[in-house]
Phi, psi and omega in degrees: 000316180294324178296318179295322178295321178295316179296317179299315179296316178300316180301319182284332180274340184270016176284127185292318182288116183296337179285337181258345182289151177298142179281164178298319179298318178294320180296318180295336179274000180296143176303331180295327182258013184305323181298329184258354185284121177223092183304337180281349182229041180224077182295151179254136180302143181285333179229155181290151176292137181273108181265010185297337178300334179296337182274356180294138180261071182259155177286166178301318181294324178295318177298318179298318179296317179298315180297317179299316180298320178296317180297314180297317179299315179298316181298317180297317179295318180295316178298318179297315179299317180294322179295318179296317179298316179298317179298317181294322180292322183279340182269003180277000000 
């Protein structure tokens, strides 16, 4: 039964078109995720995700550069947060 629920959830999440794909709220209500589902602690975003970047007519290399820049930016923010936490722990 759990395997069928997992397959059903995967099938619904792997839809390429975001307008046809299962929402996060619907996915969390899936029987497969019942153990982790807590409606009191699952906030819903106030605004829809902006997919207009998908309409950009960029080359493969431009997409790779954008993705790389995002990864580097995320890494720098994470490193900064970890450095601040280490500093706070050692300065107590």
